SERO-4910 file (N, C-alpha, C, O; in steps of 0.05 Angstrom, whole numbers):
BEGIN
 pado doro    nc1    nc2    nc3   cac1   cac2   cac3    cc1    cc2    cc3    oc1    oc2    oc3
  Met    A    937   -299    -27    916   -310    -43    892   -316    -25    894   -332     -7
  Gly    A    868   -304    -32    845   -308    -15    829   -333    -23    834   -345    -44
  Ile    A    811   -340     -5    793   -363    -11    774   -356    -33    762   -335    -33
  Lys    A    772   -373    -53    756   -368    -76    730   -385    -76    711   -377    -90
  Lys    A    729   -407    -62    706   -424    -61    701   -434    -33    720   -437    -17
  Gly    A    676   -440    -27    670   -453     -1    666   -434     22    661   -443     45
  Leu    A    668   -408     17    664   -388     39    646   -366     28    651   -354      8
  Thr    A    624   -361     43    605   -340     35    607   -317     54    600   -320     78
  Pro    A    616   -293     45    617   -270     63    589   -261     70    572   -260     53
  Arg    A    585   -254     96    558   -246    105    561   -226    127    577   -229    145
  Leu    A    545   -205    126    545   -184    146    537   -196    173    518   -211    175
  Ala    A    552   -189    194    546   -200    220    522   -186    232    518   -162    228
  Glu    A    506   -201    248    485   -189    263    497   -181    290    504   -197    306
  Val    A    499   -154    294    513   -144    318    494   -139    341    502   -135    363
  Gly    A    468   -140    335    449   -135    357    420   -141    348    415   -145    324
  Lys    A    402   -141    367    374   -147    362    357   -124    373    364   -112    393
  Ile    A    334   -119    360    314   -100    370    290   -116    377    278   -130    361
  Lys    A    281   -114    403    260   -131    413    238   -115    427    242    -92    435
  Ile    A    215   -127    429    193   -115    444    182   -135    465    160   -133    474
  Gly    A    199   -155    471    191   -174    491    214   -193    498    236   -191    486
  Gly    A    210   -211    517    231   -229    525    219   -253    541    195   -257    541
  Lys    A    237   -267    554    228   -290    570    223   -282    599    238   -266    610
  Gly    A    201   -292    610    194   -286    638    208   -304    658    227   -318    652
  Ala    A    197   -303    682    209   -319    704    205   -349    699    186   -357    686
  Glu    A    224   -364    709    223   -393    705    201   -405    723    199   -398    746
  Arg    A    186   -424    712    165   -437    727    167   -468    724    177   -478    704
  Lys    A    157   -481    744    156   -510    743    133   -520    726    111   -508    727
  Lys    A    137   -540    711    116   -552    695     96   -566    713    103   -576    734
  Thr    A     71   -566    705     50   -578    722     39   -603    708     49   -612    687
  Gly    A     19   -616    720      7   -640    708     25   -664    710     23   -682    693
  Gly    A     43   -665    730     60   -688    733     85   -687    715    100   -706    714
  Lys    A     89   -665    700    112   -663    682    136   -652    697    133   -636    715
  Ser    A    159   -662    690    184   -653    703    196   -630    687    190   -626    664
  Gly    A    214   -615    700    227   -593    687    214   -566    691    195   -564    706
  Thr    A    224   -546    677    214   -518    680    209   -506    652    218   -518    632
  Tyr    A    196   -484    652    192   -469    627    190   -440    634    188   -432    657
  Gln    A    191   -422    613    189   -394    617    167   -382    599    168   -385    574
  Leu    A    147   -370    611    126   -357    595    138   -331    584    153   -317    598
  Pro    A    131   -324    559    141   -299    548    129   -274    562    107   -276    574
  Ile    A    143   -252    562    132   -227    571    134   -206    549    149   -210    530
  Arg    A    118   -186    550    120   -164    531    128   -138    545    122   -135    569
  Tyr    A    140   -120    530    148    -94    540    130    -73    528    116    -78    508
  Asp    A    131    -49    540    117    -26    528    137     -7    515    132     17    513
  His    A    159    -18    505    181     -2    493    199    -21    478    196    -45    480
  Phe    A    218    -10    464    239    -26    450    261    -33    470    267    -18    489
  Val    A    273    -56    465    298    -64    479    318    -71    458    313    -89    441
  Ile    A    341    -58    459    363    -64    440    383    -82    455    392    -75    477
  Thr    A    390   -104    444    408   -124    457    432   -129    440    433   -122    416
  Asn    A    452   -142    452    473   -154    436    465   -182    429    441   -189    431
  Thr    A    483   -199    421    476   -226    412    483   -248    432    484   -271    425
  Glu    A    488   -240    457    494   -259    478    470   -262    497    456   -242    501
  Arg    A    466   -286    507    445   -291    526    455   -289    555    477   -298    561
  Gly    A    439   -278    572    445   -277    600    436   -302    614    425   -320    602
  Thr    A    439   -303    641    432   -327    656    401   -331    657    392   -353    662
  Asp    A    386   -309    651    357   -312    651    345   -321    625    321   -324    621
  Gly    A    363   -327    606    354   -336    579    349   -314    559    346   -320    536
  Asn    A    349   -289    568    345   -266    550    371   -257    538    392   -261    550
  Phe    A    369   -244    515    393   -231    504    400   -207    522    382   -193    532
  Val    A    425   -201    525    435   -180    543    429   -153    531    439   -147    509
  Pro    A    414   -136    546    408   -109    535    433    -91    533    451    -93    549
  Asp    A    433    -75    512    455    -56    508    445    -29    521    436    -12    507
  Leu    A    449    -27    547    438     -4    562    451     22    554    438     43    554
  Glu    A    476     21    547    491     45    539    479     56    513    474     80    510
  Leu    A    474     39    493    462     48    468    434     57    472    426     77    460
  Met    A    418     43    489    391     51    494    389     79    507    371     94    502
  Glu    A    409     85    524    409    111    537    417    133    518    408    156    522
  Lys    A    432    127    497    438    147    477    412    155    462    409    178    454
  Ile    A    395    135    458    370    140    443    349    152    461    332    168    453
  Asp    A    349    144    487    329    154    507    345    166    530    348    152    550
  Pro    A    354    191    528    371    203    548    357    205    575    332    205    577
  Arg    A    373    206    597    362    207    624    343    230    628    325    228    644
  Asp    A    348    252    614    331    276    617    302    270    610    283    284    619
  Asn    A    297    249    594    270    242    586    257    221    604    234    214    600
  Trp    A    272    210    623    262    188    639    240    198    658    241    221    668
  Lys    A    221    181    664    200    187    683    210    181    711    230    167    715
  Asp    A    196    192    731    204    187    759    205    158    765    186    143    760
  Gly    A    227    149    777    230    121    785    240    103    763    244     79    767
  Gln    A    243    113    738    253     97    716    282     89    720    298    107    726
  Glu    A    288     64    718    315     54    724    333     50    700    357     49    702
  Tyr    A    321     48    676    337     45    652    321     56    628    297     61    630
  Ala    A    335     61    606    323     73    583    302     55    571    305     31    569
  Lys    A    280     68    562    258     53    550    249     68    524    228     80    524
  Pro    A    265     66    504    259     81    479    234     70    465    230     46    462
  Lys    A    218     88    456    194     81    440    199     88    410    182     82    393
  Glu    A    221    100    404    230    106    377    260    100    375    275    107    393
  Ile    A    268     88    352    296     83    348    304     93    320    294     83    300
  Pro    A    321    114    319    331    123    293    347    101    279    364     88    291
  Ile    A    341     96    253    354     75    238    360     85    210    349    105    201
  Ile    A    377     71    196    382     75    168    383     48    154    391     28    166
  Phe    A    375     47    129    374     22    114    399     19     97    412     38     90
  Leu    A    405     -6     90    428    -13     74    422    -14     44    440    -11     28
  Phe    A    396    -18     37    389    -22      9    364     -6      2    349      2     20
  Asp    A    360     -3    -24    335      9    -34    313    -12    -36    289     -6    -35
  Asp    A    321    -37    -41    302    -59    -45    287    -65    -18    300    -71      2
  Ile    A    261    -62    -19    245    -67      6    249    -95     17    252    -98     41
  Asp    A    248   -115     -1    251   -142      8    278   -148     21    280   -166     38
  Met    A    299   -134     13    325   -138     26    326   -125     53    340   -135     71
  Asn    A    312   -103     56    311    -90     83    292   -104    101    297   -105    126
  Phe    A    271   -115     90    250   -127    107    241   -153     93    223   -154     77
  Arg    A    255   -175    100    249   -201     89    224   -213    101    222   -215    126
  Thr    A    205   -220     84    180   -231     94    174   -259     82    183   -264     59
  Glu    A    160   -276     97    153   -302     87    131   -313    105    125   -302    126
  Tyr    A    119   -336     96    101   -351    113    117   -374    126    134   -386    113
  Ala    A    111   -379    151    126   -401    165    107   -415    184     90   -403    197
  Tyr    A    111   -441    186     95   -458    204    115   -473    222    130   -490    214
  Tyr    A    115   -465    248    132   -478    268    115   -496    285     93   -489    294
  Gln    A    126   -520    290    114   -538    309    135   -546    329    154   -560    322
  Gly    A    132   -537    354    154   -541    373    178   -526    363    176   -502    355
  Ala    A    201   -539    363    226   -526    355    233   -532    326    256   -529    318
  Lys    A    214   -540    310    219   -547    282    202   -529    264    179   -524    269
  Cys    A    215   -519    242    200   -505    222    192   -526    201    209   -536    186
  Leu    A    166   -532    200    157   -553    182    151   -543    154    150   -559    135
  Cys    A    146   -517    152    140   -507    125    147   -477    124    143   -462    143
  Arg    A    158   -469    101    166   -441     97    161   -434     68    170   -448     50
  Gly    A    146   -412     63    139   -406     35    135   -376     31    135   -360     49
  Asp    A    131   -369      5    128   -341     -2    100   -335    -13     95   -313    -24
  Gly    A     81   -353    -11     54   -350    -22     51   -363    -49     29   -365    -59
  Glu    A     73   -372    -61     72   -386    -87     86   -413    -85     74   -433    -92
  Ile    A    111   -413    -74    126   -438    -71    134   -440    -41    144   -421    -30
  Ala    A    132   -464    -30    140   -469     -2    158   -493     -1    158   -510    -19
  Glu    A    173   -495     20    189   -519     26    177   -533     51    177   -521     72
  Arg    A    168   -557     48    154   -571     69    172   -595     79    183   -610     63
  Met    A    174   -597    106    187   -620    118    166   -641    125    146   -634    138
  Tyr    A    170   -666    116    151   -687    122    161   -703    145    184   -714    145
  Leu    A    144   -706    165    152   -721    189    145   -751    187    155   -767    203
  Lys    A    130   -758    167    122   -786    163    127   -794    134    121   -779    116
  Ala    A    137   -818    131    142   -828    104    115   -835     91     96   -842    104
  Gly    A    115   -833     64     90   -839     49     89   -824     23    107   -809     17
  Lys    A     67   -827      9     63   -813    -16     54   -785    -11     35   -781      4
  Gln    A     66   -766    -25     59   -738    -22     60   -724    -49     77   -732    -66
  Thr    A     44   -704    -53     44   -688    -78     64   -665    -74     60   -648    -57
  Val    A     85   -665    -90    106   -645    -88    110   -633   -116     98   -641   -136
  Leu    A    127   -612   -117    133   -599   -142    159   -610   -154    179   -612   -141
  Asp    A    158   -616   -180    182   -624   -195    191   -599   -209    178   -590   -228
  Ile    A    213   -588   -201    223   -562   -212    245   -567   -231    266   -578   -224
  Glu    A    242   -558   -256    262   -560   -276    275   -533   -280    263   -514   -290
  Glu    A    301   -531   -271    315   -506   -274    326   -503   -302    342   -519   -311
  Leu    A    317   -482   -316    326   -477   -343    344   -453   -344    338   -433   -332
  Pro    A    368   -456   -356    387   -434   -357    375   -408   -369    364   -409   -391
  Asp    A    377   -386   -354    369   -360   -363    339   -358   -369    330   -339   -382
  Leu    A    323   -378   -360    295   -377   -364    280   -381   -338    292   -390   -318
  Ile    A    254   -375   -338    238   -380   -314    236   -410   -309    228   -424   -328
  Pro    A    241   -420   -285    239   -449   -281    210   -459   -286    191   -443   -282
  Thr    A    207   -484   -294    180   -495   -298    173   -513   -274    191   -526   -262
  Tyr    A    148   -514   -267    139   -529   -244    116   -548   -252     99   -541   -268
  Lys    A    116   -572   -242     94   -590   -245     91   -607   -220    111   -615   -208
  Ser    A     66   -614   -213     61   -630   -189     64   -659   -195     54   -669   -215
  Val    A     78   -673   -178     81   -702   -180     77   -715   -153     81   -703   -132
  Lys    A     68   -740   -153     64   -755   -129     87   -774   -126     91   -791   -143
  Ile    A    101   -772   -103    125   -789    -99    125   -800    -71    110   -790    -53
  Asp    A    141   -820    -66    145   -831    -39    166   -814    -25    189   -811    -35
  Val    A    160   -802     -3    179   -786     12    187   -801     37    172   -817     48
  Lys    A    211   -795     47    221   -807     72    216   -787     95    215   -763     91
  Ala    A    214   -798    119    211   -781    142    234   -762    145    257   -771    144
  Gly    A    229   -737    149    250   -717    153    259   -703    127    274   -684    128
  Glu    A    249   -713    104    256   -701     79    241   -674     75    220   -670     85
  Lys    A    254   -656     59    242   -631     52    237   -630     22    254   -638      6
  His    A    213   -620     14    207   -619    -15    192   -593    -20    179   -582     -3
  Lys    A    195   -583    -45    180   -560    -54    151   -567    -59    145   -588    -71
  Ile    A    133   -549    -50    104   -553    -55     92   -527    -63    105   -506    -60
  Ile    A     67   -527    -73     53   -502    -78     46   -489    -52     36   -502    -34
  Cys    A     50   -463    -50     44   -448    -26     19   -431    -32     20   -410    -45
  Asp    A     -4   -440    -22    -29   -427    -27    -43   -423      0    -55   -442     10
  Thr    A    -42   -399     11    -54   -394     38    -84   -396     38    -96   -398     59
  Glu    A    -96   -395     14   -126   -397     13   -135   -426     16   -157   -432     24
  Lys    A   -117   -445      9   -124   -473     10   -108   -490     30   -118   -511     39
  Cys    A    -84   -481     37    -67   -496     55    -81   -501     82    -92   -483     94
  Gln    A    -80   -526     91    -94   -533    116    -82   -519    140    -96   -512    159
  Phe    A    -56   -513    139    -43   -500    162    -49   -470    163    -44   -457    184
  Ala    A    -59   -459    141    -64   -430    140    -94   -424    146   -102   -401    146
  Gln    A   -110   -445    150   -138   -441    155   -143   -435    185   -132   -449    202
  Pro    A   -159   -415    191   -164   -408    220   -181   -429    234   -198   -442    222
  Asp    A   -176   -432    260   -192   -450    276   -217   -434    287   -222   -412    277
  Ala    A   -230   -445    306   -255   -433    316   -250   -405    328   -268   -389    329
  Lys    A   -225   -400    337   -219   -374    348   -203   -356    329   -193   -335    338
  Gly    A   -202   -364    304   -188   -347    284   -158   -351    284   -144   -336    270
  Ala    A   -147   -371    299   -118   -376    299   -110   -394    277   -124   -412    269
  Thr    A    -86   -389    266    -75   -406    245    -48   -416    253    -34   -403    270
  Arg    A    -40   -439    242    -13   -449    249      8   -437    231     30   -431    241
  Cys    A      2   -431    206     21   -418    188     18   -388    192     -5   -378    191
  Lys    A     40   -374    196     38   -345    202     59   -330    186     79   -341    176
  Pro    A     54   -304    182     74   -288    168     98   -283    186     96   -282    211
  Ser    A    121   -280    174    145   -275    188    160   -252    175    162   -251    150
  Gly    A    169   -232    190    184   -210    179    210   -205    194    210   -206    219
  Val    A    232   -201    180    258   -194    192    268   -169    180    275   -168    156
  Leu    A    269   -147    196    278   -121    187    308   -118    194    315   -121    217
  Ser    A    324   -111    174    353   -107    178    360    -78    175    350    -65    155
  Cys    A    375    -67    193    381    -38    192    407    -33    207    418    -50    220
  Met    A    416     -8    205    438      2    223    426     23    241    407     37    234
  Ile    A    438     26    264    430     47    284    452     68    285    474     62    294
  Pro    A    446     93    276    466    114    275    480    119    302    503    127    303
  Ala    A    465    115    324    477    120    350    499    100    357    515    105    375
  Asn    A    501     79    341    523     60    345    530     48    318    523     26    311
  Met    A    543     64    301    548     57    273    569     35    271    593     41    267
  Asn    A    561     11    273    578    -12    267    577    -17    237    562    -35    228
  Val    A    593     -2    222    593     -7    193    604    -34    187    626    -41    195
  Gly    A    588    -51    174    596    -78    169    579    -98    185    582   -122    183
  Gly    A    561    -87    202    543   -104    217    515    -93    217    511    -69    210
  Val    A    495   -109    224    467   -100    223    453   -107    249    460   -127    263
  Tyr    A    432    -92    255    413    -98    277    388   -109    263    381   -101    241
  Arg    A    375   -128    277    351   -140    265    328   -140    285    331   -145    308
  Phe    A    304   -133    273    279   -134    288    262   -155    275    258   -155    250
  Arg    A    252   -174    291    236   -196    280    207   -195    290    202   -187    313
  Thr    A    189   -201    272    160   -200    280    144   -221    266    152   -230    244
  His    A    123   -230    279    103   -248    266     75   -236    268     56   -250    267
  Ser    A     74   -210    269     48   -196    272     39   -186    244     53   -173    230
  Trp    A     13   -193    238      2   -184    212      2   -153    211     10   -142    190
  Asn    A     -6   -141    232     -8   -112    232     20    -98    229     22    -80    212
  Thr    A     40   -108    243     66    -96    241     78   -100    213     89    -82    201
  Ile    A     75   -124    202     85   -130    175     72   -112    155     85   -101    137
  Ser    A     45   -110    157     30    -93    138     38    -64    141     42    -50    121
  Asn    A     42    -54    166     50    -26    170     77    -20    157     79     -1    142
  Ile    A     96    -37    161    123    -32    151    124    -34    121    136    -17    108
  Leu    A    112    -54    109    112    -57     80     99    -33     67    109    -22     47
  Ala    A     76    -24     77     61     -2     65     77     24     68     78     40     50
  Ser    A     90     28     91    105     52     96    129     54     78    134     75     66
  Leu    A    144     32     75    168     32     58    160     36     28    174     50     14
  Glu    A    138     24     20    128     28     -7    121     57    -13    128     68    -34
  Leu    A    108     70      6    100     98      3    125    116      2    126    134    -15
  Ile    A    144    111     20    169    128     20    184    125     -6    194    145    -17
  Lys    A    186    100    -17    199     96    -42    185    111    -65    198    121    -83
  Thr    A    159    112    -64    144    126    -84    150    156    -84    153    169   -104
  Ile    A    152    167    -60    157    196    -57    186    203    -65    190    224    -77
  Thr    A    205    185    -59    233    191    -64    243    182    -92    266    185    -99
  Gly    A    225    170   -107    234    160   -133    249    133   -132    263    126   -150
  Gly    A    245    118   -110    257     92   -108    279     89    -88    291     68    -85
  Leu    A    287    111    -74    309    110    -55    300    106    -27    280    116    -17
  Leu    A    316     89    -12    313     86     17    339     90     31    340    100     53
  Val    A    361     82     18    388     85     30    394    115     32    389    131     14
  Gly    A    406    123     55    414    151     59    393    168     72    398    191     79
  Leu    A    369    157     76    347    173     88    346    166    118    348    143    126
  Pro    A    343    187    135    339    181    164    312    170    169    292    182    161
  Met    A    311    147    181    285    133    187    284    128    217    304    132    232
  Lys    A    261    119    227    259    111    254    238     89    257    217     90    244
  Leu    A    244     70    275    224     50    284    207     63    305    217     75    324
  Gln    A    181     60    303    163     71    323    148     48    337    138     30    324
  Phe    A    147     50    363    130     32    379    104     47    384    103     68    397
  Leu    A     82     35    375     56     49    376     35     32    391     38      7    393
  Lys    A     15     45    400     -9     31    411    -32     36    392    -37     58    383
  Lys    A    -46     14    385    -69     15    367    -94      7    382    -94    -14    396
  Ser    A   -114     23    380   -139     18    394   -156     -3    378   -160      0    354
  Thr    A   -165    -23    392   -182    -44    380   -207    -47    396   -208    -42    420
  Thr    A   -228    -57    384   -254    -60    397   -253    -83    417   -263    -80    440
  Asp    A   -241   -105    410   -241   -129    427   -220   -130    448   -224   -141    469
  His    A   -196   -118    442   -173   -122    460   -162    -96    471   -140    -96    482
  Gly    A   -176    -74    467   -166    -48    477   -141    -39    461   -139    -44    437
  Asn    A   -122    -26    475    -98    -17    461    -78    -39    459    -71    -53    479
  Val    A    -68    -44    435    -48    -65    429    -23    -53    417    -24    -30    407
  Ser    A     -1    -68    418     24    -57    408     29    -64    379     25    -87    371
  Val    A     38    -44    364     46    -49    336     72    -33    332     78    -14    347
  Val    A     87    -40    311    112    -26    304    110    -16    275     98    -29    258
  Asn    A    121      7    270    121     19    243    148     31    237    163     36    255
  Val    A    153     37    212    176     51    203    167     77    189    150     76    172
  Val    A    179    100    197    171    125    185    196    141    179    218    135    189
  Phe    A    194    161    162    215    180    156    220    197    180    201    208    192
  Asp    A    245    200    188    252    216    211    258    245    203    280    255    203
  Gly    A    236    258    196    238    286    187    211    300    189    193    289    201
  Glu    A    209    324    178    185    340    182    167    342    158    144    349    161
  Ser    A    177    336    134    160    340    110    169    323     87    191    312     87
  Gln    A    151    320     68    157    305     43    178    321     27    195    309     13
  Gln    A    177    347     29    197    363     14    225    358     24    244    356      9
  Glu    A    228    355     51    254    348     63    263    321     54    286    317     48
  Met    A    244    302     53    250    275     44    260    275     15    280    262      8
  Arg    A    246    289     -2    255    291    -31    282    304    -33    298    296    -50
  Lys    A    287    325    -17    313    339    -19    336    320    -11    356    319    -24
  Leu    A    332    305     10    352    286     19    356    264     -2    379    255     -6
  Ala    A    334    255    -15    337    234    -35    352    246    -59    368    231    -72
  Phe    A    347    271    -66    362    283    -89    391    285    -83    408    279   -100
  Ile    A    399    292    -58    427    293    -50    440    266    -51    462    263    -60
  Glu    A    425    246    -41    435    218    -41    440    208    -70    461    196    -76
  Asn    A    421    214    -88    424    206   -116    448    220   -129    462    208   -144
  Lys    A    451    245   -123    474    261   -134    500    249   -125    519    247   -140
  Asn    A    502    242    -99    526    230    -88    532    203   -101    556    197   -106
  Arg    A    512    188   -107    516    162   -120    528    166   -148    547    152   -156
  Val    A    518    185   -162    528    191   -189    557    200   -187    574    192   -203
  Glu    A    562    218   -168    589    229   -165    610    209   -158    633    209   -167
  Phe    A    602    190   -140    621    169   -131    619    143   -146    633    123   -139
  Gly    A    602    142   -166    599    118   -182    587     94   -167    595     71   -172
  Val    A    568    100   -150    556     78   -134    533     66   -150    514     80   -158
  Asn    A    535     40   -155    514     26   -169    498      9   -149    507    -13   -142
  Met    A    476     19   -139    461      6   -117    450    -21   -127    449    -40   -111
  Leu    A    441    -23   -152    431    -48   -162    452    -70   -161    447    -93   -155
  Gln    A    477    -62   -168    499    -81   -167    506    -89   -138    511   -112   -132
  Ile    A    504    -70   -120    510    -75    -92    489    -95    -81    496   -113    -67
  Glu    A    464    -90    -88    442   -108    -78    445   -136    -90    441   -156    -76
  Asp    A    452   -137   -115    456   -164   -128    479   -179   -115    477   -203   -110
  Asn    A    501   -165   -109    524   -178    -96    516   -187    -68    524   -209    -59
  Ala    A    500   -171    -54    491   -178    -27    474   -203    -27    476   -221    -10
  Lys    A    456   -205    -47    439   -229    -49    456   -254    -54    452   -275    -42
  Lys    A    475   -251    -73    493   -274    -79    509   -282    -55    516   -306    -52
  Ala    A    516   -263    -37    532   -268    -14    515   -280      9    526   -286     30
  Gly    A    489   -282      5    472   -295     25    460   -276     46    453   -285     68
  Phe    A    458   -250     39    448   -231     59    419   -238     67    411   -234     90
  Met    A    403   -249     48    375   -254     53    370   -283     63    348   -291     67
  Ala    A    392   -298     67    389   -325     77    378   -325    105    385   -308    121
  Asn    A    362   -345    112    351   -348    139    372   -359    157    381   -382    153
  Thr    A    380   -344    177    401   -353    196    390   -358    224    405   -363    242
  Asp    A    364   -357    227    352   -361    253    352   -390    261    346   -408    245
  Ser    A    357   -395    286    355   -422    297    326   -429    302    312   -413    315
  Asp    A    316   -452    293    289   -460    298    282   -460    328    261   -452    336
  Ser    A    301   -470    344    296   -472    373    294   -444    385    279   -440    404
  Asp    A    310   -425    375    309   -398    386    282   -385    380    270   -372    397
  Ile    A    272   -389    355    247   -378    348    224   -390    365    207   -375    374
  Glu    A    225   -416    368    204   -430    383    204   -420    412    183   -418    425
  Ala    A    227   -414    422    230   -406    450    223   -377    455    221   -368    477
  Glu    A    221   -361    433    219   -332    436    195   -320    422    198   -300    409
  Phe    A    172   -332    425    148   -319    414    127   -316    436    126   -332    455
  Tyr    A    110   -297    432     87   -296    449     62   -296    432     63   -289    408
  Val    A     39   -302    444     15   -306    429      0   -279    426     -2   -264    445
  Glu    A     -9   -274    402    -21   -248    396    -42   -251    376    -36   -250    352
  Pro    A    -68   -255    384    -89   -261    364    -97   -237    348    -96   -214    357
  Glu    A   -106   -243    324   -117   -222    306   -143   -233    294   -142   -254    281
  Thr    A   -165   -220    297   -190   -231    288   -193   -229    258   -208   -245    247
  Glu    A   -180   -211    246   -182   -209    216   -154   -206    205   -139   -188    214
  Lys    A   -147   -222    185   -120   -222    174   -118   -200    153   -131   -203    132
  Pro    A   -102   -179    157    -98   -159    136    -84   -171    112    -66   -187    116
  Pro    A    -91   -163     88    -78   -174     64    -50   -163     60    -45   -139     66
  Val    A    -32   -180     51     -5   -170     44     -2   -176     14      7   -197      6
  Asn    A     -9   -156     -2     -8   -159    -31     19   -150    -41     25   -126    -42
  Ile    A     36   -169    -49     63   -162    -57     64   -144    -82     83   -129    -85
  Thr    A     43   -146    -99     44   -131   -123     34   -102   -119     39    -85   -136
  Asp    A     20    -97    -98     10    -70    -93      9    -64    -63    -13    -61    -51
  Arg    A     32    -64    -50     34    -63    -21     26    -36    -10     20    -33     13
  Ala    A     26    -15    -27     19     12    -17    -11     14    -10    -19     33      4
  Glu    A    -27     -6    -18    -56     -5    -13    -64    -25      9    -87    -35      9
  Leu    A    -45    -32     26    -51    -52     47    -73    -41     66    -73    -18     73
  Val    A    -90    -59     74   -111    -53     93   -100    -60    120    -94    -83    126
  Leu    A    -97    -41    138    -84    -45    163   -103    -50    186   -102    -38    207
  Asp    A   -122    -69    181   -140    -77    202   -129   -101    217   -108   -111    210
  Gly    A   -143   -110    238   -135   -134    253   -132   -127    282   -133   -104    290
  Val    A   -130   -148    298   -128   -145    327   -105   -161    337   -100   -183    329
  Glu    A    -91   -149    356    -69   -162    370    -71   -159    400    -87   -142    409
  Gly    A    -56   -175    415    -51   -166    441    -57   -183    465    -55   -172    488
  Glu    A    -65   -209    464    -69   -223    489    -56   -250    487    -47   -259    466
  Gly    A    -56   -264    510    -46   -291    511    -17   -292    520     -3   -312    515
  Phe    A     -6   -270    532     21   -271    541     23   -256    567      4   -242    575
  Thr    A     45   -259    582     48   -244    606     60   -217    600     65   -211    577
  Val    A     64   -201    620     71   -173    615     97   -166    629    105   -178    649
  Gly    A    112   -147    617    136   -136    630    129   -111    644    106   -102    645
  Pro    A    150    -97    656    145    -73    671    132    -52    654    142    -46    631
  Gly    A    111    -40    663     98    -18    649     77    -26    630     62     -9    620
  Ala    A     73    -52    625     53    -61    607     28    -69    622     29    -74    646
  Lys    A      5    -69    609    -21    -75    621    -23   -104    627    -15   -121    611
  Glu    A    -34   -111    650    -36   -139    659    -57   -153    642    -78   -142    636
  Glu    A    -51   -178    633    -69   -194    618    -81   -216    635    -71   -220    657
  Thr    A   -101   -230    626   -114   -251    642   -106   -278    632    -96   -282    610
  Asp    A   -110   -298    650   -105   -326    643    -76   -332    635    -72   -349    618
  Ile    A    -57   -318    647    -29   -322    638    -17   -348    648      4   -357    639
  Glu    A    -30   -360    668    -19   -384    680    -36   -409    672    -34   -429    686
  Ser    A    -51   -407    651    -69   -429    644    -53   -453    634    -31   -450    623
  Glu    A    -64   -477    638    -51   -501    627    -47   -499    597    -28   -509    586
  Glu    A    -67   -487    584    -66   -485    555    -41   -470    546    -28   -477    527
  Ser    A    -35   -447    560    -12   -431    553     14   -447    555     31   -445    537
  Glu    A     16   -463    576     40   -479    580     42   -500    558     64   -504    546
  Glu    A     20   -513    552     20   -534    532     27   -523    505     39   -536    488
  Glu    A     18   -498    499     24   -486    473     54   -483    469     63   -486    446
  Leu    A     68   -477    491     97   -474    488    111   -500    485    134   -501    475
  Glu    A     99   -522    494    113   -548    494    104   -567    472    117   -588    469
  Thr    A     83   -560    457     71   -580    439     91   -590    419    106   -574    407
  Thr    A     91   -616    415    105   -629    393     87   -650    381     74   -664    395
  Ile    A     87   -652    355     71   -671    341     89   -689    325    107   -680    311
  Glu    A     84   -715    326    104   -734    316    103   -739    286    124   -744    275
  Asp    A     80   -737    273     80   -743    245     59   -727    230     42   -713    243
  Glu    A     59   -728    204     42   -711    187     12   -717    192     -4   -698    192
  Ser    A      5   -742    196    -23   -748    200    -33   -736    226    -56   -728    228
  Glu    A    -16   -736    247    -24   -724    272    -28   -694    270    -45   -683    284
  Leu    A    -14   -681    251    -18   -653    247    -46   -647    237    -59   -629    246
  Asp    A    -56   -664    218    -82   -660    208   -103   -664    230   -122   -648    232
  Val    A   -100   -685    246   -119   -691    267   -119   -668    287   -140   -661    297
  Ser    A    -95   -658    294    -93   -636    313   -108   -611    303   -121   -598    319
  Leu    A   -106   -606    277   -121   -583    266   -150   -586    270   -164   -567    278
  Glu    A   -161   -610    265   -190   -614    269   -198   -611    298   -219   -599    304
  Lys    A   -181   -620    316   -187   -618    344   -188   -588    353   -204   -580    369
  Asp    A   -169   -573    341   -167   -544    348   -192   -530    340   -201   -511    354
  Lys    A   -204   -538    318   -229   -524    309   -252   -529    328   -271   -513    329
  Lys    A   -251   -552    342   -273   -559    359   -269   -550    388   -289   -547    403
  Lys    A   -244   -546    396   -239   -539    424   -242   -509    428   -225   -493    418
  Ala    A   -262   -501    443   -267   -472    447   -246   -460    467   -242   -436    467
  Asp    A   -234   -478    483   -215   -467    503   -187   -467    493   -169   -462    509
  Thr    A   -182   -473    468   -154   -472    457   -144   -443    457   -158   -426    447
  Pro    A   -121   -437    468   -111   -410    468   -106   -400    440    -94   -414    424
  Pro    A   -115   -375    433   -110   -364    407    -80   -360    402    -66   -353    421
  Asp    A    -71   -363    377    -42   -359    373    -37   -345    346    -15   -349    335
  Asp    A    -56   -330    335    -50   -317    310    -35   -291    315    -40   -276    333
  Gly    A    -15   -286    298      0   -261    300     24   -264    318     28   -246    335
  Leu    A     39   -285    316     62   -288    333     81   -265    329     84   -254    307
  Glu    A     94   -258    351    113   -236    350    139   -246    361    141   -252    385
  Ile    A    160   -249    345    186   -258    355    199   -234    369    199   -212    359
  Phe    A    211   -240    392    226   -219    404    254   -229    412    270   -215    424
***
């Protein structure tokens, strides 16, 4: 007799796909004790397992990376595989299940707010009166929402309206940086290491990368009549030319084939197989949602410790209702150190960079004051477009 309550089955994360990591350990300055690690970026993908090494980075899966980037392709002096493309396959037809996106505001190692552009969950660091949403769940009907002002306790979480046009944390400072940023988690399998029952995940906080992937998946679904499962895909590591920052790194998902006709043919075969074997993808997706596949399993401290700064002067729109028409403008690419093969950046040892990694704010009122100060300080390091690695 199996467990019927209290246990939620969930696919294991067997590995991570990254484009950066933690750099060398450094001593804190300004009379502070302890050490810290500035992030570094790579000019290629790194596939890891889920264990951390002594340097704080997740351990690379060199064997799998070499399957994807064989030694015959290596450049002179190259010591390990550096794939710029990774063949992948998706588990679902639903774009949001393959690529979960949301807005998130991290302060230090705490996620203070997380939302979808309509409803957010906010953590309050200071007790007091706050305007929150009173949500009435109605059976089989759309829930009703109304704003109410209540006394909240420090550390409590409440639902609020998520409006990036008005939210103070989503407004850019003097350098175009915002505290609330988009977050994307792409889940897939890698055919070169088919762990059926487990997934690899790629995480990003880049406007450009999120826009690229959403628009690409929407276009592919349009061509195939709604199918994504069963199609050979690949993650691409690309360089994008920008006026202000030169060539910057972005990631995209594309069909791993030669033509739209080939894509349609494979989609037709996949659909035929589903009919023949009685596969109901909508039911599979519904069961996966109920089992918690889309639940956020990231540790706040891991996310805080694993981002690098990547400014974008113009925020590309992410229109959930018409994602195929995304405008893929914006700028990324500075404010972090570099890994082997990447272009050297400036000011990587500035006091501001160190303080950005260590900042903690004690209460809600201080968050507001900090925002105002950021708008006035011209030397504040830009931090729009975080990229988790």
